[in-house]
One Martini backbone bead per residue (centre of mass of N, CA, C, O) as a GRO file, in nm:
protein
  160
    1MET     BB    1   0.095   0.037   0.024
    2LYS     BB    2   0.053   0.363  -0.037
    3ILE     BB    3   0.174   0.646   0.121
    4MET     BB    4   0.089   0.942   0.191
    5LYS     BB    5   0.179   1.258   0.189
    6ILE     BB    6   0.231   1.521   0.377
    7PRO     BB    7   0.154   1.824   0.343
    8SER     BB    8   0.362   2.102   0.356
    9TYR     BB    9   0.145   2.320   0.454
   10LEU     BB   10   0.117   2.202   0.748
   11GLY     BB   11   0.375   2.133   0.873
   12LYS     BB   12   0.573   2.021   1.128
   13LYS     BB   13   0.393   2.083   1.375
   14ALA     BB   14   0.144   1.921   1.286
   15VAL     BB   15   0.287   1.648   1.272
   16GLU     BB   16   0.382   1.644   1.565
   17ASN     BB   17   0.098   1.669   1.692
   18PHE     BB   18  -0.020   1.414   1.557
   19LYS     BB   19   0.181   1.218   1.683
   20GLU     BB   20   0.107   1.284   1.974
   21TYR     BB   21  -0.184   1.195   1.946
   22LEU     BB   22  -0.125   0.897   1.848
   23THR     BB   23   0.035   0.807   2.099
   24ASP     BB   24  -0.247   0.813   2.271
   25HIS     BB   25  -0.360   0.586   2.023
   26GLN     BB   26  -0.241   0.274   2.014
   27ASN     BB   27  -0.488   0.147   2.119
   28PRO     BB   28  -0.747  -0.013   1.964
   29LYS     BB   29  -0.969   0.022   2.183
   30ASN     BB   30  -0.947   0.323   2.208
   31ARG     BB   31  -1.008   0.389   1.912
   32LEU     BB   32  -1.287   0.259   1.911
   33GLY     BB   33  -1.414   0.460   2.106
   34HIS     BB   34  -1.369   0.698   1.912
   35HIS     BB   35  -1.525   0.590   1.667
   36ILE     BB   36  -1.795   0.561   1.803
   37GLY     BB   37  -1.820   0.857   1.889
   38THR     BB   38  -1.806   0.975   1.604
   39ILE     BB   39  -2.052   0.836   1.487
   40VAL     BB   40  -2.258   0.926   1.699
   41GLY     BB   41  -2.205   1.233   1.692
   42ILE     BB   42  -2.240   1.291   1.390
   43GLY     BB   43  -2.499   1.132   1.339
   44GLY     BB   44  -2.668   1.270   1.562
   45GLY     BB   45  -2.631   1.565   1.471
   46VAL     BB   46  -2.743   1.533   1.186
   47GLY     BB   47  -3.011   1.396   1.261
   48ALA     BB   48  -3.116   1.630   1.432
   49MET     BB   49  -3.118   1.844   1.204
   50ILE     BB   50  -3.312   1.689   1.020
   51ALA     BB   51  -3.538   1.690   1.259
   52GLY     BB   52  -3.502   2.020   1.362
   53VAL     BB   53  -3.261   2.076   1.519
   54PRO     BB   54  -3.070   2.305   1.621
   55PRO     BB   55  -2.735   2.355   1.581
   56GLU     BB   56  -2.683   2.482   1.874
   57ILE     BB   57  -2.760   2.185   1.983
   58ALA     BB   58  -2.647   1.950   1.801
   59VAL     BB   59  -2.341   2.002   1.810
   60PRO     BB   60  -2.286   1.982   2.118
   61ALA     BB   61  -2.415   1.701   2.145
   62GLY     BB   62  -2.225   1.554   1.950
   63THR     BB   63  -1.963   1.627   2.100
   64ALA     BB   64  -2.042   1.491   2.366
   65ALA     BB   65  -2.063   1.205   2.245
   66VAL     BB   66  -1.775   1.172   2.163
   67TYR     BB   67  -1.649   1.225   2.459
   68ALA     BB   68  -1.809   1.001   2.610
   69CYS     BB   69  -1.623   0.782   2.465
   70ALA     BB   70  -1.322   0.889   2.458
   71ILE     BB   71  -1.231   0.964   2.749
   72PRO     BB   72  -1.276   0.679   2.896
   73SER     BB   73  -1.078   0.507   2.710
   74HIS     BB   74  -0.809   0.584   2.837
   75PRO     BB   75  -0.816   0.459   3.128
   76ILE     BB   76  -0.909   0.178   3.033
   77PHE     BB   77  -0.677   0.120   2.787
   78GLU     BB   78  -0.412   0.323   2.857
   79GLY     BB   79  -0.385   0.453   3.159
   80GLY     BB   80  -0.495   0.753   3.089
   81LYS     BB   81  -0.522   1.056   2.973
   82SER     BB   82  -0.631   1.267   2.766
   83ALA     BB   83  -0.498   1.506   2.571
   84THR     BB   84  -0.716   1.718   2.618
   85VAL     BB   85  -0.718   1.707   2.928
   86LYS     BB   86  -0.421   1.773   2.971
   87LYS     BB   87  -0.429   2.055   2.840
   88LEU     BB   88  -0.651   2.174   3.023
   89GLN     BB   89  -0.480   2.125   3.295
   90GLU     BB   90  -0.249   2.340   3.211
   91ILE     BB   91  -0.444   2.555   3.293
   92LYS     BB   92  -0.380   2.826   3.531
   93SER     BB   93  -0.458   3.074   3.347
   94ILE     BB   94  -0.571   3.310   3.130
   95TRP     BB   95  -0.280   3.319   2.983
   96ASP     BB   96  -0.292   3.006   2.882
   97VAL     BB   97  -0.520   2.982   2.673
   98PRO     BB   98  -0.395   3.052   2.393
   99ALA     BB   99  -0.173   2.827   2.397
  100LYS     BB  100  -0.380   2.577   2.451
  101ALA     BB  101  -0.622   2.609   2.252
  102GLY     BB  102  -0.488   2.523   1.987
  103LYS     BB  103  -0.430   2.227   2.072
  104VAL     BB  104  -0.714   2.147   2.145
  105LEU     BB  105  -0.833   2.202   1.866
  106PHE     BB  106  -0.651   2.006   1.717
  107TYR     BB  107  -0.753   1.752   1.871
  108VAL     BB  108  -1.045   1.779   1.782
  109LEU     BB  109  -0.968   1.741   1.474
  110CYS     BB  110  -0.831   1.455   1.508
  111GLU     BB  111  -1.067   1.273   1.563
  112PRO     BB  112  -1.198   1.247   1.274
  113LEU     BB  113  -0.932   1.187   1.127
  114MET     BB  114  -0.867   0.917   1.258
  115SER     BB  115  -1.129   0.778   1.164
  116LEU     BB  116  -1.098   0.822   0.862
  117MET     BB  117  -0.829   0.669   0.840
  118ALA     BB  118  -0.945   0.400   0.940
  119PHE     BB  119  -1.181   0.364   0.728
  120THR     BB  120  -0.953   0.381   0.480
  121GLY     BB  121  -0.672   0.224   0.585
  122ILE     BB  122  -0.424   0.447   0.681
  123LEU     BB  123  -0.348   0.450   0.984
  124ARG     BB  124  -0.148   0.220   1.035
  125PRO     BB  125   0.073   0.303   0.829
  126VAL     BB  126   0.118   0.585   0.949
  127MET     BB  127   0.202   0.495   1.229
  128ARG     BB  128   0.445   0.329   1.139
  129LYS     BB  129   0.591   0.566   0.996
  130MET     BB  130   0.602   0.724   1.287
  131GLY     BB  131   0.680   0.482   1.504
  132LEU     BB  132   0.418   0.338   1.570
  133ASN     BB  133   0.186   0.118   1.748
  134PRO     BB  134  -0.128  -0.001   1.637
  135LEU     BB  135  -0.137  -0.259   1.865
  136GLY     BB  136   0.022  -0.148   2.082
  137THR     BB  137   0.274  -0.170   2.329
  138ASP     BB  138   0.266  -0.514   2.348
  139LYS     BB  139   0.289  -0.516   2.033
  140VAL     BB  140   0.391  -0.647   1.711
  141GLU     BB  141   0.454  -0.508   1.390
  142ALA     BB  142   0.515  -0.514   1.084
  143PRO     BB  143   0.668  -0.343   0.866
  144VAL     BB  144   0.628  -0.123   0.627
  145GLN     BB  145   0.587  -0.146   0.269
  146GLU     BB  146   0.675   0.056   0.023
  147GLU     BB  147   0.604   0.203  -0.258
  148VAL     BB  148   0.790   0.273  -0.551
  149ASN     BB  149   0.831   0.539  -0.772
  150LYS     BB  150   1.043   0.505  -1.023
  151PRO     BB  151   1.028   0.765  -1.201
  152GLN     BB  152   1.068   0.964  -0.964
  153GLU     BB  153   1.339   0.849  -0.867
  154LYS     BB  154   1.499   0.907  -1.127
  155GLU     BB  155   1.453   1.215  -1.130
  156ALA     BB  156   1.587   1.268  -0.856
  157ASN     BB  157   1.868   1.155  -0.934
  158LYS     BB  158   1.922   1.353  -1.172
  159ALA     BB  159   1.918   1.617  -0.998
  160LEU     BB  160   2.185   1.524  -0.842
   0.00000   0.00000   0.00000
């Protein structure tokens, strides 16, 4: 399976933050809790809006459903707190909010991204490429073998 490259416009910091997020989600059972929460939250939120519930009620309710599944899965399966909860607990004063809010928002956006990557089959190869173990910390998975695009490789070698 060929693994897509992370677009350069996302920047190194985004890739580092996403790796940090995935580090806290190496246990497959923990990720399953997140995926269930994502499906229930997004499906419930969209379903509620289709049924006529105002978005200002449906969206927070859907978000609450996501985290109702995701946050408890960390202590149950990983033995620790969720990355979002850890970042929120680092806020000691009002002056910490801007610095921590960006990372918390990034982690909130990582939630559906991680599920989308899992549903499309690219999460495990991406985790292996980042040096993480998608089967949890106590199991070992064979390293991923990437396909190499030979014409592009030849052009790159010519440029050198």
